[in-house]
N, C-alpha and C positions, 0 to 999 in steps of 0.2 A: 614560498607558500606552496605546500603540496597540493596536487590535484585531488579533489574530493569526489565522492560518488553519491549519486542518489540511490534510493532503494531499487529503482528500476535497473540501474547499471549493476548494482550489487547482485541482483538476481541473475542477470546475464552472466556475471563472472562465476557464480556458483554453478549455473547450468553448463558453462564451458568446462569447468573442472569435472563435473559429472560425466560429460561426454568423453573427455580425455580418459577418465577412469574406466568407463565401460567399453571404450573402443579397443582396449588392450594394445594401443600403440606404444605405451610406455609401461614399465613395471609400476604397479600401484604405489610402491614406496617412493616413486619419483614424482608423484603428483603432490604438489605442495598443499598442506592444509591451509585453510583460510583463517585470518584473524579479522573480525569485524569490529571496528572502533566507532563509537559515537557517544553523544550525550545520552543520559538516561531518558527513557520514554520515547525513543525514536521508532522502535518496532523491529529491532534486530532479530530477536527470537521468533517473533510473529512472522517475519519474512521467511525464515527457514521452515517454520512449521507449515505455513500455507503452501510453500513450494512443494514440500513432501506430500501434502494431502492432494494437491492438484496433479502431481506426477505419479501418484500411486505407489510411493516407496515408503519404507519405514522411517520413523523419526524417534530418536532418543535424546532427551534433554537432560543433561547432567549439570546441576548447579554446584560448581566447584567451591563457591564460598561457603557452602553448608557442609563440606566434606572434610574428612581427615585423610592423610596420606594412605592409611590402611584401606580406606574405601576405594582407592584407585588400584593398588597392587594386591590387595587381599590380605588374609591373615596367615601368618606362619603357624604351621601345625606340626608337632613332632610325629614322625613315622619311624619307629625303631631308633636308630642312632643318627637319623637325618631330620631335616626340617623340610616340609613341603608347603608351598603357598596355595591357599584356597582362594581362587579367583572369584570376585563378586559376580552375582548373576545379572547385574544390570547391563553388562556388555553383550552385544549381539553374538550369537553362536552359529546360526545356520550359515554354512559356507556358500549357499546359493542365494542368500538374501541380498537386497540392495537397500541403501538408506543413507541418512546423514546422522552422524553422531555429533551433537552440539555440546561443546564444553563451554557452558555459559559462565559469566562472571569470573573468567580466568584472572584478570588483573586484581580482582578483589580477594582471590584465594591466598591462603597462607603460603609462604615460600616453600614449605615442605610439600604441600600439595602440588605446587607448580613443578617442583623437581620430580615428583612421582609421575607427573604427566609427560616428562621428557621422552621417555622410551616409547610411549604410545604415539606421540606426535612425530617422532623421528623414524621409528622402525615399524610402527603399526602393530606392536606386540608388547606383551608384558612378560618378561622373562622367557622361559621355555614352555610355559603352560598355556599361554593365550596368544592368538593372532587374530587381528581384526579381519573379518571377511573382505575379500578383494572388492566387493561391490559397494563398500561403504566409504563415504567421504567424511573426513574430519574437518569440522568447522568450530572455531572458538569465537567468543564474543565478549566484549567488556566495555566499560566506561573509561573515560579519560580523566587524568588528574585535574586538568584545567576546568572540568565541568563540576567541580566540587563533589565528586562521587568518591566512594571508597575505591581506591586504586593504588596498588603498590607498583613501583618500577619493575618492569619485566626484565629478567636477566638476559643479557645479550645472546647467550647460547640458545635460549628458548626463542627469543624474538627472531633469530636468524633462520628458524625452521619454517616460518610462515610466509604466505602471500598476504600482505597487509592491505586492508581496504578501509579507508577513512570515509565514514558516512556523514552527510550533512542533511538537514531538513530541506526539502524542496517542495514548494507549494504545488507545482504542476503534478509531480508524482503523487503527492498526498491527495489532491482533489480527484485524481483518477481513481485512487483507492476509495475515497469517501463516497463518490457518486456511485461506484459499482456496488458498495455495501449499503447504500441508502442511508448514510448518516444524515442527521437533521439538516435540512436545506438552509436554515438560518446560519449554521456554523460554516457551511461551505461558502455562502455568500460573504460572510464577515471576513473570513480568512483570505478570500480573493481580494477583498478591499484592503485588508491590513495583514499581509503575509508575515510580517515580523512577529506576530503573535502565535504563529504555528509552534515555535519552540523558543522559549525565552525564560530561563530560570532567574534572570535578574539578580538582585542583590540578596535574595532570601530564598535559598534552595531548601530551607528547613520547613517551609510551608508549601501549600499548593502553588503550582506554576504551570503555565501552558506548555503542552507537549502533544504530539500525535496521540499518545496513550490517554492523556487526561481529556482531550477534546472528544475522543470517542466515548469516554464515560459521561461527559456532559450530554452528548447526543442520546445515549441510552436514557439519561434522566429526562430529557425533554420529550422523548417519544414514549415514555412509560405510562402516559395518561394518568399520572398521579394528580390528585386534586390539592395542589400546593398553593398557598397564598404567595404573593410576590416576594415578601421578605424571606420566607423559608426557602423558596427557590433560589433567590439571590445568595443566601448563605451557603446553600449546598454547592452552587456553581463556584462561588468564591473558594470554598474548601478544596475544589479540584484544580482551578486554574489561577487562583490568586486574586488580589484586590484590583490591580490595574487592568488586567485583561477582562475581568468581570464587569467593571465599570464601563469600559468601552463596548463590550459585547451586548450588555443589557441596553445601553443607550442606542446601539445600532438596531436592536430588535424593536425597541419602542418607536424609533424614527422611520423604520422601513416597512413595518407591517401594513401592507396595502389592504385597505378595507374591502377586499374582494374575495369571494369564495372561489379559490382556484379550481377545485374539482367541479363546481357548478359552471364555471366559465368554460372548462374543457368539454362539458356536456351540453354547451350552448343554452344553459338555463339562465345565464345572465350575459349581458354584452361584454365584449372584450374591452378592457380599459387598462391602458398601460400607464404606469407612474412616470413622472417627468425627471426626477432626480436620478443621478447615476447610481447612487448606493441603493435606492429603492428598486431600480431596474435589475441590479445584480440579485437582490433578494427575490424579486418577482420571477426572474429566469430560473433560479435555483428551485423555486417552488413548482414552476411548470414542469421541470424535469422530474421532480420528486413524484408528482402525481400522474405523469403521462401514462405509465404502464400499469397502473393499479386502479381497479374498479371493475365494473360490469364489462365482461369480455365483449358483449354485443355492442358496446359503445366505443370500442377501441378505434374503429375507423373515424368516428366523430372526434375523439380526442386528438388523433393525429392530424385531422383537418384543421382544428383550431390551433394546434401547436405550430403547424407550418404557416398558417395565416398570421399568427402572432409574429413569426420570424420575418414576415414581409414588412412589418412595422418597425423593426429594429435595425440599427446599423449593422453592417456586415460582420464586424468583429463579434458583437454580442450574439447575433443570430447564429453564426458559425459555432461559437462556444456552446450555445444552447443545443444545437443539433448534435455536436460531438458528445456532450454529456448525455443526451437522450439515448444514444446508442450503447452506452457503457453498461456492462454487467460483468460480474466476476466469473460467470460461465461463458466461455467463448461461443458455445452453441447458441446460447440465448442472444448474444451480440449479433451473430449472423442472422438469426430470425428477425431481430429488430431492424437490421439494415435492409433486409428484403422488404419488410413492410413499409419502411420510411421511403426508401428510394423507388419503390414500385407504386407508391401512393399517387393518385391523380393530382394532388396538390403540390407534389414535389417539383415538377418542371417549372412552375411559377416561382417557387422559392429559388431555384437555381438561376433562373433568368434574372430575378430581382437583384441577386447578390453577385452575379457575374463571376462565379467561382467554378472553374473546371473541376471535375471530381477529384483529380489527382492533387488539387491544391487545398481541398477541404481540410486535409490533415497534413501537417508539416513534417511529422516524424513518425516512423513506423512503430515506435514504442507506445503509441496511443492504443494499440491493440484492437483496432476495429477490423471487421472482417474484410477479406478480399473475396474474390469469387465472381459472382454475376456482376456486381458493381465494383470494379477494380478501383481501389483508392490510390494506388501508386503506379498505375499504368494507364492505358487508354481507357476512357470511360466507355461503358457498354450499356448506356441507356437506350430506350426505344429509339428507333430511327427518327421519329418526328421530333423528339426532344433533342437528339444529337444534331439534327440538321439546323436547329435554331442557333446553336452555338451560345457562348456566354454573352450576356448582355453587358452593357457598359454601366448601367445604373446600379445603385445599391452599394457599391464599394466605398469604403471610407479609409 
């Protein structure tokens, strides 16, 4: 069984290849292009697109399944008694530019198209007329035969040119993404309870089935504030994620909707009331995170006070999960600001004492992407002297 990668690790691999490419420690043609393999809907191209946007480099997405071999190499044009190839303008030209060239749907491309891509993947050039700028990394992506996707066997000569990365759905990586993008809190809570539904094409891949892509579309549907009756909403959700996932998800929503106005609770307009069932608590925690940073700015300190007070009433595992989710944001600078506000809040020492967690234990792995700095998450805690002197309490841990 080969070792598989999460999207988080795949991103780290891409970043490593970029660092090798830009460090000039090796000739650029010695940096292996990447081949990302996964089931449909996992977010391969979105991963590369987001990385480029966040890094500030260029991104070109070439869908090879829609192309002909001439779209790769160009058109032969007579010039006197010779033929000259006219190279397509889709390839990057600026020699000083940096970016990622994504050759998407490579396994679904016609064999002639794959052959046409050989030279670009091996030598970073097309004939004598075009050379890929040295600052560009080549990445290919595609679906696997076993996932019932359109996929042709890759010739061994082409496969041997790649650094292959096998991607699998990972609930922790996905929830990190989902919370930072404010996807609907019901979906986050449901998939934490039933992670097998994150990606499951089942026996009928010809209809809707759950995947990271389709769950994000369900989130857009639920947050669009459309005035849909229950049957129409269920039909639309089913069209995206299939019958089995829809049945369980809608039942989860109906059973976990705590009849409390969460924004009003965070503003102290109604008393704090926690549900008793574990599935209801997951939904409750996801909703608390969803509304924590949104609302009247003058009420932010109040929302944080209630948020941390709620954490005192939860078991340590769930309270820590809620805290970590509350700090997440797709912009690292915003995550830093949130950490400063939470860790510096007057109610935070009580939360820390209740759950008995040293700061360096709040997060188990550095890929959670929470900020270091004033409140170091992986070294010695730098809380105020009074809080530090108290040390971790023994209560609250479960």
